[in-house]
Structure formats: structure tokens, C-alpha cells
C-alpha positions, 0 to 999 in steps of 0.5 A: 123861160127862167134865167139861172143867176150865178152866185158871187160866192161860187169860188168858195165852193172849192174850200167846202162841201157845204151847200153854198152858192147854189144860184137861183132860177128866177125866184127858185132854186135851180133844178140841178141843185134841187135834185142834188139836195134830194140826193143828199137827203136820201144819203143822210137817211140811208146812213141813219139806217145803215148797218154795222159791218160786224164781219168786216170790222172783226176781220180788220180789227183782228190784225191789231192783235187785241182781244175783241168783244162784240157788245149790244146796247139795250136798244135791240132794234134801230126803231128802239134806238131812235125812239129811246136814246137812253137805251143806246147809252147802256149795255144789255145784261149779256154785254155787261156780263162779258165785261166782268170777265175782263175787269182787270184794269187798263189804261184805255178802253177803245169802243167802236159804235155805229151811232147815227151812221154805221156807214161812217164807222165801217169806212173810217174806224179801222183806218184810224185805229191802225195808226192810233193803236201802235202809237198808244202801245209805243207809249206803254199804255195798257189797252183793254179788249176792243169793244164793238157795240151795236145800237150804241150812243156816245155815253155807252163808251163811259159805261164800258170804260167803267166796266173794264176798270179803264182810266180813260175811254175812247169811243169812235162813233158815226156822227149825225149825217148832214146834207154834205157828209153822211160818212163822218165819224167822231171820236170822244174821249173821257178821263175817269169814265163812269155812268152818268157823265155828260158832254162837258166831261168829254173831248170830241174830234169830229168830221173824221173822213177822207174829205174832212179830217183824214185818218193820220191827223185825226190819230195824231190829235187823238193821241195828243189829247189822250197823253194830255188827259193822262198828264193832267188827270182830266178831260172835257172843258178843262182839257184844251187842244193846244196842238199846233195845226202845223204839227198835224201835217196840214 
């Protein structure tokens, strides 16, 4: 009979969903933790293959009273999306044509893409935008039509921002699922978006979800970075997050 040995780090589990202090049974992991690991792995796999709730998102986003464009990357299937990351960074021809009809010049283009967890976007995107959009409007920023992209990766936001002639692009996208969070959404913003930019040109706010960075503090942080980007005319490694944690209401 194996004896389950507890872990002295167990009290720290109160502060994180990470897989710490799992204990041991002899030289093995306890059965309960083994089963929880398999369950978390299954949730992560399901998240990668989850589907954007286009109908539900369109219904919710309409309440923001902004035009909405439904776009598609060059990755026409999930299989192609996972095998060809470059296809997920570019729009297909029909989507590029849609942008030409709205190429009037804007301050900010907001993009919502499935990324590696459509589930995260389905659950978190609207809750964030219903707080963020009024803040942007109160700052007198001209917002482009909202863009909902299927099979999109982070860089597609820069292509869309460029296509809409926007000064700044913001993309909300499902993050790669981990074994403690399959519903985490990230936000990436780029000042002066254009095709070919790489990660050092963007600022990222990650782990946006009810059990991580909640919608209100996430919206406050994104708004702060956007205003700083316009003030300094840059984003990425040159733009530092100096917003005090206390200002986010933690």
C-alpha cells in the first residue's frame, strides 16, 4: 500500500492555479493528480479545436453600435491553421477587398480573432470591449469597424490596421492553452501597424479571464497603453507599462 505524502508548498496553492504541491504516492504522482492532469490536457486540446461563436459574438458586439466586419485568414481550415502559421497572419482576398471599402483612416482598429483558443474569445472578448470601447470614445478616438477574424494569428491585426489606414491596431486573441487555463485571452497593440512587423513592435497584456486579469483592470491597462502609445508615437519594447498596480483596483 502506497502512502500519499503531502507537499510543504500546499499553502501556496491558494494563490495560483498552476500545478504545484501535487504530493506523491511512493515514487509516483497520486492518482487524483494524475486524473486531474489528464483532464486539464483534454481541456487544452479541446480549446485549440474550439470554434468561434460568430453568431453570439456578432449579437453582443452589435450593442456597441459600431460597424462589424466578418473576415477570414488565408488558413481556410483548422488543420491548415496549425500547419501553416503564416497563413493565419494574412487575410484571404475576399477579406482584403472588404477592408478597401472602409479604408477611410481611423485612430484605432479593433480585431477579435480565435487564435489558439476560440473558447477564450467567446467568453472574454465582449466583457472587455463593453468597458474599453466607451473609454476610447470618451477620449475622442475614431474607431474603425470591429473586425471578427476566423483562423487568425496575432500579426493579422497589423495587416488589418494597415488595410483600414488606422494609426493603431488592437487584437484580442485566444492564447495557447496551458494545463491550468484553457480560457485565457491576450491583447496585443501596435502603433503604426503594417505587414511584416514582429513581436518587439507590440505590447501584450495576457491572461485576461475571470480567474486571471479580470475585464475591468484589463480594459484600464489596455486604455492606458493606448493613450501612451499615441502620446509617444510608438509601441513595443519602447513603450513601458508604468501604470501603478493600485490604479487597476487590485
